C-alpha positions as CSV (number, residue, x, y, z in Angstrom):
1,M,-45.5,-83.8,64.4
2,S,-46.4,-86.8,62.2
3,G,-44.1,-89.8,62.1
4,K,-43.1,-89.0,58.5
5,L,-42.0,-85.4,59.4
6,I,-40.1,-86.8,62.4
7,K,-38.2,-89.1,60.1
8,I,-37.4,-86.3,57.7
9,A,-36.3,-84.0,60.5
10,A,-34.1,-86.7,62.0
11,G,-32.6,-87.5,58.6
12,S,-31.8,-83.9,58.0
13,L,-30.0,-83.6,61.4
14,L,-28.0,-86.7,60.7
15,L,-27.0,-85.3,57.3
16,L,-26.2,-81.9,58.7
17,G,-24.1,-83.5,61.4
18,S,-22.2,-85.4,58.8
19,V,-21.4,-82.3,56.8
20,A,-20.6,-80.3,59.9
21,S,-18.1,-82.8,61.1
22,A,-16.4,-82.9,57.7
23,L,-16.2,-79.1,57.2
24,A,-15.8,-77.6,60.7
25,G,-12.4,-76.4,61.8
26,S,-10.1,-74.0,60.1
27,V,-11.2,-71.1,57.9
28,T,-7.9,-71.4,56.0
29,Q,-8.0,-74.8,54.3
30,P,-5.4,-77.1,55.8
31,G,-2.8,-78.0,53.2
32,E,-3.5,-75.1,50.8
33,T,0.0,-73.6,51.1
34,V,2.1,-76.8,51.0
35,G,4.5,-76.9,48.0
36,I,5.1,-73.1,48.2
37,A,8.2,-71.6,49.7
38,A,6.0,-69.2,51.7
39,G,9.0,-67.8,53.7
40,T,11.0,-66.6,50.6
41,P,10.4,-63.2,49.0
42,L,8.9,-63.4,45.5
43,P,10.7,-61.7,42.7
44,Q,9.1,-58.3,42.1
45,G,6.0,-58.5,39.9
46,F,2.5,-59.8,39.7
47,Y,1.4,-63.5,40.1
48,L,-1.7,-65.6,39.8
49,V,-1.6,-68.8,41.8
50,D,-4.6,-71.2,41.6
51,T,-4.9,-74.2,43.9
52,T,-7.8,-76.6,43.2
53,D,-8.5,-79.7,45.2
54,W,-11.2,-82.3,45.6
55,G,-11.6,-85.2,48.0
56,C,-13.9,-87.2,50.2
57,R,-14.0,-88.0,53.9
58,N,-15.4,-91.4,54.8
59,T,-18.0,-90.1,57.3
60,K,-20.9,-92.3,58.3
61,P,-23.6,-93.1,57.3
62,E,-22.6,-91.3,54.1
63,G,-19.3,-90.1,52.7
64,T,-18.8,-86.3,52.4
65,C,-17.0,-84.9,49.3
66,V,-15.7,-81.3,49.1
67,G,-14.2,-79.4,46.2
68,V,-12.3,-76.1,46.6
69,T,-10.7,-73.7,44.2
70,I,-8.5,-70.9,45.6
71,P,-7.3,-68.3,43.1
72,V,-4.7,-66.1,44.8
73,Y,-3.6,-62.7,43.3
74,A,-0.2,-61.6,44.5
75,W,1.9,-58.5,44.0
76,S,5.5,-58.5,45.1
77,T,5.9,-54.7,45.3
78,P,9.0,-52.6,44.7
79,W,8.8,-51.4,48.3
80,T,10.6,-52.7,51.4
81,F,9.9,-52.2,55.1
82,L,12.4,-53.1,57.8
83,G,14.4,-54.9,55.2
84,A,11.5,-57.0,54.1
85,R,9.8,-57.1,50.7
86,V,6.2,-55.9,50.9
87,Q,3.8,-58.3,49.2
88,L,0.1,-57.9,48.8
89,L,-2.2,-61.0,48.4
90,A,-5.9,-61.5,47.8
91,A,-8.0,-64.6,47.3
92,T,-11.5,-65.3,46.1
93,P,-12.2,-69.0,46.9
94,A,-15.2,-71.1,45.9
95,V,-16.5,-74.3,47.5
96,D,-18.8,-77.2,46.6
97,V,-19.9,-79.9,49.0
98,G,-21.9,-83.1,48.5
99,V,-23.0,-86.2,50.4
100,N,-23.3,-89.1,48.0
101,D,-25.6,-87.3,45.5
102,T,-28.2,-86.7,48.2
103,F,-27.0,-83.3,49.3
104,Y,-25.2,-80.6,47.4
105,K,-24.3,-77.0,47.8
106,A,-21.9,-74.7,46.0
107,G,-21.0,-71.0,46.4
108,W,-18.4,-68.4,47.2
109,Y,-16.2,-68.8,50.2
110,N,-14.9,-66.0,52.5
111,P,-12.5,-63.8,50.5
112,L,-9.1,-62.9,51.8
113,T,-7.1,-59.7,51.7
114,S,-3.6,-59.6,53.3
115,T,-0.2,-58.0,53.5
116,Q,3.0,-59.9,53.8
117,L,6.6,-58.9,54.8
118,A,9.2,-61.4,53.4
119,W,12.9,-61.3,54.4
120,D,15.8,-62.8,52.5
121,L,18.0,-64.0,55.3
122,G,20.8,-65.1,53.1
123,N,22.3,-68.6,52.4
124,G,19.0,-69.8,51.0
125,W,16.9,-68.9,54.1
126,G,13.8,-66.7,54.1
127,F,11.2,-65.8,56.7
128,S,7.8,-64.1,56.2
129,Y,5.0,-62.7,58.3
130,L,1.5,-62.2,56.8
131,V,-1.4,-60.4,58.4
132,G,-4.9,-60.4,56.8
133,M,-8.6,-60.9,57.1
134,Y,-11.1,-63.4,55.7
135,W,-14.3,-61.4,55.2
136,D,-17.8,-62.5,56.1
137,V,-19.9,-63.2,53.0
138,N,-23.5,-64.4,52.8
139,S,-23.0,-67.7,51.1
140,P,-24.2,-71.3,51.9
141,T,-20.6,-72.5,51.7
142,A,-18.9,-69.7,53.8
143,W,-18.3,-69.1,57.4
144,S,-20.6,-66.5,59.0
145,T,-17.7,-64.6,60.6
146,N,-14.7,-62.4,59.9
147,D,-11.4,-64.2,60.6
148,F,-8.2,-62.3,61.6
149,N,-5.4,-64.3,60.0
150,Q,-1.7,-64.4,60.7
151,R,1.0,-66.5,59.1
152,F,4.6,-67.2,60.0
153,A,6.7,-69.0,57.4
154,L,10.3,-70.2,57.4
155,S,11.8,-71.5,54.1
156,Y,15.1,-72.9,52.9
157,T,15.5,-72.9,49.1
158,G,19.2,-73.5,48.6
159,N,20.5,-76.2,46.2
160,G,17.1,-76.9,44.7
161,W,15.4,-77.7,48.0
162,N,12.1,-76.3,49.3
163,L,12.0,-76.9,53.0
164,T,9.1,-74.9,54.4
165,A,7.0,-74.7,57.6
166,N,4.1,-72.3,57.4
167,A,2.1,-71.7,60.7
168,I,-1.3,-70.2,60.2
169,W,-3.2,-68.7,63.1
170,G,-6.9,-67.8,62.8
171,I,-8.9,-65.8,65.3
172,N,-12.7,-65.6,64.5
173,G,-14.6,-62.4,65.2
174,N,-17.8,-64.3,65.9
175,H,-17.5,-67.6,67.7
176,V,-21.3,-68.1,67.5
177,T,-23.5,-66.5,64.9
178,S,-27.2,-66.4,64.2
179,R,-26.9,-67.2,60.5
180,P,-26.8,-70.8,59.5
181,Q,-23.7,-72.1,57.8
182,L,-22.2,-75.5,56.8
183,S,-20.4,-75.6,60.2
184,P,-23.2,-75.4,62.7
185,C,-23.1,-75.7,66.4
186,P,-23.7,-79.2,67.9
187,V,-27.4,-80.2,67.8
188,S,-27.3,-80.7,71.5
189,V,-27.1,-76.9,72.2
190,Q,-30.1,-74.5,72.2
191,F,-29.7,-73.2,68.7
192,P,-28.4,-75.9,66.4
193,S,-28.7,-73.9,63.2
194,N,-26.3,-71.2,64.4
195,G,-22.7,-71.1,63.2
196,C,-19.8,-72.3,65.4
197,N,-16.5,-70.7,64.5
198,P,-13.5,-71.8,66.6
199,N,-10.1,-70.2,66.6
200,F,-7.5,-72.5,64.8
201,L,-3.9,-73.3,64.0
202,N,-2.7,-74.9,60.8
203,V,0.9,-76.0,60.1
204,D,1.7,-76.7,56.4
205,L,4.9,-78.6,55.8
206,T,7.0,-79.0,52.6
207,A,10.2,-81.0,51.8
208,T,10.8,-81.2,48.1
209,K,13.8,-81.2,45.7
210,K,14.2,-80.0,42.1
211,F,15.9,-82.1,39.5
212,G,16.1,-79.8,36.4
213,K,12.5,-78.8,35.6
214,W,11.1,-81.6,37.8
215,E,10.2,-81.3,41.5
216,F,9.5,-84.2,43.8
217,G,9.0,-84.6,47.5
218,W,6.9,-85.0,50.7
219,V,4.2,-82.7,52.0
220,G,2.1,-82.7,55.2
221,Y,-0.3,-80.6,57.2
222,Y,-1.6,-80.4,60.7
223,S,-4.7,-78.5,61.9
224,T,-6.3,-78.1,65.3
225,D,-9.1,-76.0,66.9
226,L,-7.9,-73.7,69.6
227,S,-11.2,-72.7,71.2
228,T,-14.5,-74.2,72.2
229,P,-17.3,-71.8,70.9
230,V,-20.1,-73.5,72.9
231,P,-20.5,-76.2,75.5
232,G,-20.7,-79.6,73.7
233,Y,-18.5,-78.5,70.8
234,L,-15.9,-81.2,70.1
235,K,-12.5,-79.8,69.2
236,Q,-11.2,-81.2,65.9
237,K,-7.6,-81.9,64.8
238,Q,-6.0,-83.9,62.0
239,F,-2.7,-84.7,60.4
240,A,-2.4,-85.6,56.7
241,M,0.6,-86.2,54.4
242,G,1.4,-87.3,50.9
243,G,3.6,-86.8,47.9
244,L,4.1,-83.9,45.4
245,V,5.2,-83.7,41.8
246,G,5.9,-80.5,40.0
247,Y,7.1,-79.4,36.6
248,D,8.4,-76.0,35.3
249,L,6.8,-75.4,31.9
250,G,8.6,-72.1,31.4
251,P,5.7,-69.6,31.3
252,M,4.1,-71.3,34.3
253,I,4.7,-74.0,37.0
254,I,2.3,-76.8,37.7
255,Q,2.2,-79.0,40.8
256,G,0.1,-81.9,41.9
257,Y,-0.1,-83.6,45.2
258,L,-2.1,-86.4,46.9
259,T,-2.8,-86.4,50.6
260,T,-4.5,-88.6,53.1
261,D,-5.3,-88.3,56.8
262,V,-3.1,-90.5,59.0
263,Y,-4.7,-89.1,62.1
264,E,-8.0,-87.3,62.8
265,R,-10.1,-86.5,65.8
266,N,-13.8,-85.6,65.7
267,Y,-14.0,-85.2,61.9
268,G,-16.0,-88.4,61.6
269,G,-13.6,-90.1,59.1
270,N,-10.4,-89.9,57.1
271,D,-10.0,-87.5,54.2
272,V,-8.3,-88.5,50.9
273,R,-7.6,-85.5,48.6
274,G,-6.1,-84.6,45.3
275,W,-4.6,-81.2,44.6
276,V,-3.5,-79.3,41.5
277,R,-1.8,-75.9,41.5
278,V,-0.7,-73.6,38.6
279,I,1.6,-70.6,39.1
280,F,1.5,-67.9,36.5
281,P,4.1,-65.0,36.7
282,L,2.3,-62.0,35.1
283,G,5.3,-59.7,34.8
284,D,5.9,-56.3,36.3
285,P,4.7,-53.2,34.5
286,F,6.4,-51.1,37.2
287,A,9.8,-52.5,36.8
288,A,12.5,-49.9,36.0
289,Q,13.1,-49.7,32.3
290,A,16.7,-50.1,31.2
291,A,18.2,-46.9,29.8
292,P,18.5,-46.9,26.0
293,A,22.0,-47.4,24.6
294,P,23.5,-44.1,23.5
295,V,23.4,-43.4,19.8
296,V,26.9,-43.1,18.3
297,A,27.0,-41.1,15.2
298,R,29.1,-42.4,12.3
299,R,32.0,-40.3,11.2
């Protein structure tokens, strides 16, 4: 191999390593559910919830920037099971990633389908359990695996508060795959282009208070790898926190929050990220119609 090709190959490996360290970890984006009372049943009906975020991690030698948009389609059904509201949710995320204008990829992310049971425990408390699957999709910005996803959320929403902890547990069907992805195995193992997909745990935290139409408060999130797909893989973990501001516009709710890592391990740098969420209630065409008032004939 010529000296020039060696330099190109070495540079590509350094770049790939930078992107890998920035993106590897959880299939569910850490922090994507903060600000939502995930343990509380939704009023019956259909909803569109879109969370969009963009931020950069100060990896070396070049910083890595990632943008994500996560449209979630939710149906709080008229059905109950074991006293819980049955809710159906699906998501079709998209991702773009760049390294200081020298590397850029964009595409679809793994879609999610899920079912959730949400209990109203009374006195402002709610608990939910979600089970779902992120599906493999052949995209340069997706994980080359199916991920079995479970979520356990506890919320208190009394007196204008939203105090929520949402634990998200992901189990990947393929820990090592033959198809390259943006989270490759370490370059020290035999097949550096293969995908490495660890199991993971995320915990999204919310503590906000409403004042009329306004909402203010603290948010935070923790994520950690739970498995080592191959020898030489370095488990990653992080904790980030920040502040949230929301406003109820009537037909929709808008939230914004800014987060930054206060601790990270094996990500290669701290991440600073801005988030915007819009929540659109779409109504309920299946709601029971009120019976028409009886016609009283005049005498």
